[in-house]
C-alpha positions in Angstrom: -42.1 -20.8 -43.1 -41.5 -17.4 -41.5 -40.4 -14.6 -43.8 -37.2 -12.8 -43.0 -38.5 -9.4 -43.7 -41.7 -7.4 -44.0 -41.6 -4.7 -46.7 -37.8 -4.7 -46.7 -37.5 -4.6 -42.9 -36.4 -7.5 -40.6 -39.2 -9.2 -38.8 -39.2 -8.9 -34.9 -37.8 -12.4 -34.4 -34.9 -11.6 -36.8 -34.2 -8.4 -34.8 -34.1 -10.4 -31.6 -31.7 -12.9 -33.1 -29.4 -10.2 -34.4 -29.5 -8.4 -31.1 -28.6 -11.6 -29.3 -25.8 -12.2 -31.7 -24.5 -8.7 -31.3 -24.4 -9.1 -27.5 -22.6 -12.4 -27.8 -20.1 -11.0 -30.2 -19.5 -8.0 -28.0 -19.1 -10.2 -24.9 -16.6 -12.3 -26.8 -14.6 -9.2 -27.8 -14.8 -7.9 -24.3 -13.5 -11.2 -22.9 -10.6 -11.4 -25.3 -9.5 -7.8 -24.8 -9.8 -8.1 -21.0 -7.8 -11.3 -20.9 -5.0 -9.7 -23.1 -5.2 -6.5 -21.1 -4.8 -8.3 -17.8 -1.8 -10.2 -19.1 -0.3 -6.9 -20.3 -0.9 -5.6 -16.8 1.0 -8.6 -15.3 3.8 -8.1 -17.8 4.1 -4.4 -17.0 3.2 -3.4 -20.5 0.9 -0.6 -19.2 0.6 1.2 -22.6 -0.8 -1.9 -24.2 -3.0 -2.5 -21.1 -4.5 0.9 -21.4 -5.2 0.5 -25.1 -6.9 -2.8 -24.6 -8.9 -1.6 -21.6 -10.1 1.4 -23.5 -11.2 -0.7 -26.5 -13.0 -3.2 -24.1 -14.7 -0.3 -22.4 -15.9 1.2 -25.7 -17.3 -2.2 -26.8 -19.3 -2.8 -23.6 -21.6 -0.5 -21.7 -22.6 -3.3 -19.3 -19.2 -4.3 -17.7 -17.3 -2.4 -15.1 -14.2 -4.7 -15.4 -12.4 -2.8 -18.3 -12.9 0.5 -16.5 -11.3 -0.9 -13.4 -8.4 -2.2 -15.4 -8.0 1.1 -17.3 -8.0 3.2 -14.1 -5.4 0.9 -12.4 -3.1 1.2 -15.4 -3.5 4.9 -15.5 -2.6 5.1 -11.8 0.4 2.9 -12.4 1.7 5.3 -15.0 1.1 8.5 -13.2 -1.9 9.5 -15.3 -3.8 10.6 -12.3 -6.2 13.2 -14.0 -7.1 10.6 -16.6 -7.8 8.0 -13.9 -10.0 10.5 -12.2 -12.1 10.9 -15.4 -12.3 7.2 -15.8 -13.6 6.4 -12.3 -15.9 9.5 -12.3 -17.6 8.4 -15.5 -17.8 4.8 -14.3 -19.4 5.8 -11.0 -22.3 7.4 -12.9 -23.0 4.0 -14.6 -22.0 1.5 -11.9 -22.9 3.4 -8.7 -23.4 0.2 -6.6 -20.2 -1.5 -7.6 -18.1 -2.0 -4.4 -14.6 -2.6 -6.1 -15.2 0.6 -8.2 -15.8 2.7 -5.1 -12.6 1.2 -3.5 -10.6 2.1 -6.5 -12.3 5.5 -6.7 -11.1 6.3 -3.1 -7.5 5.6 -4.2 -7.9 7.7 -7.3 -9.5 10.6 -5.5 -6.6 10.6 -3.0 -4.0 10.4 -5.7 -5.5 13.6 -7.2 -5.7 15.3 -3.9 -9.5 15.2 -3.9 -9.8 14.4 -0.2 -13.4 15.5 0.1 -14.5 13.2 -2.6 -12.4 10.4 -1.1 -14.3 11.0 2.2 -17.6 10.9 0.3 -16.5 7.5 -1.2 -16.1 6.2 2.3 -19.8 7.1 3.0 -20.8 5.2 -0.1 -18.7 2.2 0.9 -20.4 2.2 4.3 -23.9 2.4 2.7 -23.1 -0.4 0.2 -21.1 -2.7 2.4 -23.4 -2.9 5.4 -26.4 -4.7 3.8 -24.1 -7.0 1.9 -21.7 -8.2 4.6 -24.0 -10.8 6.2 -25.2 -12.3 2.9 -21.9 -12.3 0.9 -20.8 -15.7 -0.3 -18.6 -14.8 -3.3 -14.9 -14.8 -2.4 -14.1 -11.7 -4.5 -17.0 -9.8 -2.9 -15.9 -10.8 0.6 -12.4 -9.4 -0.1 -13.9 -6.1 -1.3 -16.1 -5.9 1.8 -13.1 -6.5 4.0 -11.1 -3.8 2.3 -13.9 -1.4 2.7 -14.3 -2.3 6.3 -10.6 -1.5 6.9 -10.9 1.9 5.3 -13.9 2.5 7.6 -11.9 1.7 10.7 -12.9 -1.8 11.4 -10.9 -4.1 13.7 -8.1 -5.6 11.5 -8.3 -9.0 13.2 -12.1 -9.2 12.7 -11.6 -8.3 9.0 -9.0 -11.0 8.6 -11.2 -13.6 10.3 -14.6 -12.8 8.8 -13.7 -11.6 5.3 -10.2 -12.5 4.0 -9.8 -15.9 5.7 -13.4 -16.8 4.8 -12.8 -15.9 1.2 -9.8 -18.2 1.1 -11.8 -21.0 2.7 -14.5 -20.6 0.0 -11.8 -20.5 -2.8 -8.3 -21.7 -1.8 -7.0 -20.2 -5.0 -8.6 -16.7 -4.6 -5.7 -14.5 -5.5 -7.4 -11.3 -4.2 -7.8 -12.9 -0.7 -4.1 -13.8 -0.4 -3.1 -10.3 -1.5 -5.4 -8.6 0.9 -4.5 -10.9 3.9 -0.7 -10.5 3.2 -1.0 -6.7 2.8 -2.9 -6.4 6.1 -0.1 -8.4 7.8 2.6 -6.2 6.3 0.7 -3.0 7.3 0.7 -4.2 10.9 4.4 -5.3 10.9 3.4 -9.0 11.3 6.1 -10.2 8.8 5.9 -13.8 9.9 2.2 -14.0 9.0 2.8 -12.1 5.8 5.5 -14.6 4.8 3.3 -17.5 5.5 0.4 -16.1 3.5 2.4 -15.2 0.5 4.3 -18.5 0.5 1.0 -20.3 0.4 -0.2 -18.0 -2.4 3.0 -18.5 -4.4 2.4 -22.3 -4.4 -1.2 -21.8 -5.6 -0.9 -18.8 -7.9 2.3 -19.5 -9.9 4.3 -16.7 -11.6 2.4 -13.8 -10.1 4.6 -10.8 -9.7 2.4 -9.1 -7.1 2.5 -12.2 -4.8 6.3 -12.4 -5.3 6.5 -8.8 -4.3 4.5 -9.4 -1.2 6.9 -12.2 -0.3 9.9 -9.8 -0.9 8.4 -7.3 1.5 7.8 -10.0 4.1 11.4 -11.1 4.0 12.9 -7.6 3.9 13.4 -7.1 7.7 14.9 -10.5 8.4 16.2 -12.3 5.3 17.9 -10.1 2.7 19.0 -13.0 0.3 15.4 -14.3 0.2 14.1 -10.8 -0.3 16.5 -10.2 -3.3 15.5 -13.6 -4.8 11.8 -12.7 -4.6 12.5 -9.2 -6.1 14.4 -10.8 -9.0 11.3 -13.0 -9.7 9.1 -9.9 -9.6 11.2 -7.9 -12.0 11.8 -10.8 -14.3 8.0 -11.1 -14.8 7.4 -7.4 -14.8 10.4 -5.1 -15.3 8.1 -2.1 -14.7 6.8 -3.1 -11.3 7.3 0.3 -9.5 6.7 -0.9 -5.9 9.4 -3.6 -6.5 11.8 -1.0 -7.9 11.2 1.2 -4.8 11.9 -1.6 -2.4 15.1 -2.4 -4.3 16.1 1.3 -4.1 15.3 1.3 -0.4 17.7 -1.6 0.2 20.4 0.1 -1.9 20.1 3.2 0.3 20.5 1.0 3.4 23.7 -0.5 1.8 24.9 3.1 1.0 25.0 2.2 -2.7 23.5 5.6 -3.5 24.4 5.7 -7.2 22.6 2.4 -7.8 19.7 3.6 -5.8 19.5 6.8 -8.0 19.5 4.6 -11.1 16.8 2.4 -9.8 14.6 5.4 -8.9 15.1 6.7 -12.5 13.7 3.4 -13.8 10.7 3.8 -11.6 10.1 7.4 -12.7 10.2 6.4 -16.3 7.1 4.2 -15.6 5.4 6.8 -13.3 6.9 10.3 -13.5 4.8 11.4 -10.5 5.2 8.4 -8.1 5.3 10.2 -4.7 7.5 7.6 -2.9 10.1 7.7 -5.7 10.4 11.4 -5.2 10.5 10.9 -1.4 13.5 8.6 -1.9 15.1 11.2 -4.2 14.7 13.7 -1.4 16.4 11.2 1.0 19.4 10.9 -1.4 19.7 14.6 -1.6 19.5 15.0 2.2 22.2 12.4 2.6 24.4 14.4 0.2 23.5 17.6 2.2 21.8 19.1 -0.8 18.9 20.9 1.0 17.6 22.6 -2.2 17.4 19.4 -4.2 15.7 17.6 -1.2 13.0 20.3 -1.0 12.5 20.3 -4.7 12.0 16.5 -4.7 9.6 16.7 -1.8 7.6 19.3 -3.6 7.4 17.2 -6.7 6.2 14.2 -4.7 3.3 16.3 -3.4 2.4 17.7 -6.9 -1.1 16.1 -7.2 -1.8 15.3 -3.6 -0.4 18.2 -1.5 -1.4 16.7 1.8 -0.1 13.2 1.3 1.6 12.3 4.6 3.5 9.3 3.1 6.1 11.5 1.4 7.4 13.0 4.6 6.9 9.7 6.4 9.2 7.9 4.0 11.8 10.7 4.0 11.8 10.8 7.8 11.9 7.0 8.3 15.0 6.6 6.0 16.8 9.5 7.7 16.1 7.9 11.1 17.6 4.7 9.8 20.7 6.7 9.1 20.7 7.9 12.8 19.5 11.3 11.8 16.7 11.2 14.3 16.1 14.9 14.8 15.7 15.4 11.0 13.6 12.3 10.8 11.3 13.5 13.6 10.9 16.9 11.9 9.6 15.1 8.8 7.2 13.0 10.8 5.8 16.2 12.4 5.4 17.6 8.8 3.5 14.4 7.9 1.2 14.8 10.9 0.6 18.4 10.1 -0.8 17.3 6.8 -2.7 14.3 8.2 -2.9 14.3 12.1 -4.4 10.8 12.2 -1.7 9.1 10.1 -0.6 6.2 12.3 2.7 5.2 10.6 4.0 8.8 11.2 2.8 8.8 14.8 4.6 5.5 15.4 7.8 6.5 13.7 7.8 9.8 15.6 7.4 7.9 18.9 10.5 5.9 18.1 12.5 8.9 17.0 11.6 10.8 20.2 12.6 7.9 22.4 16.0 7.8 20.7 16.3 11.5 21.2 15.6 11.2 24.9 12.2 12.9 24.7 10.7 10.0 26.5 7.5 11.5 27.8 6.1 12.5 24.4 7.5 9.3 22.8 5.8 6.9 25.2 2.5 8.9 25.0 2.5 8.6 21.2 3.3 4.9 21.3 0.4 4.4 23.7 -1.9 6.4 21.5 -1.1 4.3 18.4 -1.6 1.1 20.4 -4.9 2.3 21.7 -6.1 2.9 18.2 -4.5 -0.2 16.6 -3.7 -3.0 19.0 -2.8 -5.3 16.1 0.3 -3.3 15.1 3.3 -5.3 16.2 5.7 -2.4 16.7 3.2 -0.5 18.8 2.5 -3.5 20.9 6.3 -4.1 21.4 6.8 -0.5 22.5 4.0 -0.5 25.0 5.3 -3.8 26.4 8.8 -2.4 26.6 7.5 0.6 28.5 5.8 -1.6 31.0 9.0 -3.6 31.5 11.2 -0.6 31.9 8.8 0.7 34.6 10.1 -2.1 36.8 13.7 -1.1 36.4 15.8 1.2 38.6 17.1 4.4 37.0 20.7 5.5 37.4 21.9 8.9 36.2 24.9 11.2 36.0 25.4 14.5 34.1 25.5 12.7 30.7 23.7 9.4 30.9 20.4 7.7 32.0 20.8 4.0 32.6 18.0 1.5 33.5 18.8 -1.7 35.1 17.0 -4.3 37.3 17.3 -3.4 41.0 19.6 -6.4 41.7 22.0 -5.5 38.9 22.0 -1.8 39.8 23.0 -2.6 43.4 25.8 -4.9 42.2 27.6 -2.9 39.5 25.5 0.2 38.6 28.2 2.6 39.6 30.7 0.9 37.5 28.4 1.0 34.4 28.1 4.8 34.8 31.9 5.1 35.2 32.6 3.0 32.2 30.1 5.1 30.1 31.7 8.3 31.2 35.1 7.0 30.3 33.9 6.0 26.8 32.3 9.4 26.3 
């Protein structure tokens, strides 16, 4: 029989057994903390999520998962410098982890570290290229697709070769549904987004992020369905900031400005530095003709990322929806001054200019967006409209420009102009 010790010290085989037991015990602790942390994330208990993720990270030097969860929770609560420390330290240890580089890109941007964000794109390109052809894991395929989108890949190819493929390999892959639905939303393809998130809801029950995707898909066309989906999100996670922002957006549309302000306050209690929340506050101030408050809110929204184009984009889009097209266009120009290649601002500016009668620049911008992103539904519709209008006849007087088919113009074009002049 082997002795347990030699001269009071454990024998080598005892050391190996103890080491294996320690690793197993650490893995069990890691798994328990991660599971509870992820549940806290879904519930919106971000303080508890951070505590559990920190403990899981301290108990494991071999797993990137708790560090990813920790950084996401820090981002959700506006702890941008802390998230920066978390991902920077993690990158030193897990330098080849693709999801970590994706999250790092978001964290660097949130902190205004645009140069580091660009360096992360280089790393994603170097990591993703060799893996793309060999990838078979659904989660890895989703990460590769997200990296490809950041690097400027064709969205339809990404959808076909990465996200749809991941769903084929695992019909319950939550990440694949979220990525596919988000891509459809980004391109204005709300019908596809609704289809993806409806399928996801049936397979991934009680998931607030999927319910939120469904709410966004319904927002342009079915307000009751959108409100029902938002209620499901906030019942599961009362601190879901994107859902609160969408709710505030709808309240602004309904001119229920007091309720919108209260909803934004709820969002800011979760994340005091959420850029879009401050953008909506600026909108409310503009609608109340309080220029100083609007400027202060915009400045606060740009606190950590001073060149974030989305702040001005959101302000301008909401002002345009209130028929304040000149002010909306001015904000889109500010957004493009900060980020000249920001397509949402280019597309919104194109629409604002067309409504202001500045058609030459408006059509040029619409064509530029379409040339860069042929999948964007709004850009496609604008280019198609331009081609259709080119076949119309133009009638003018001192005040109006009217476009009609040649047959209609010959029949009653003069009466249309006269009626418009009378109405004016």
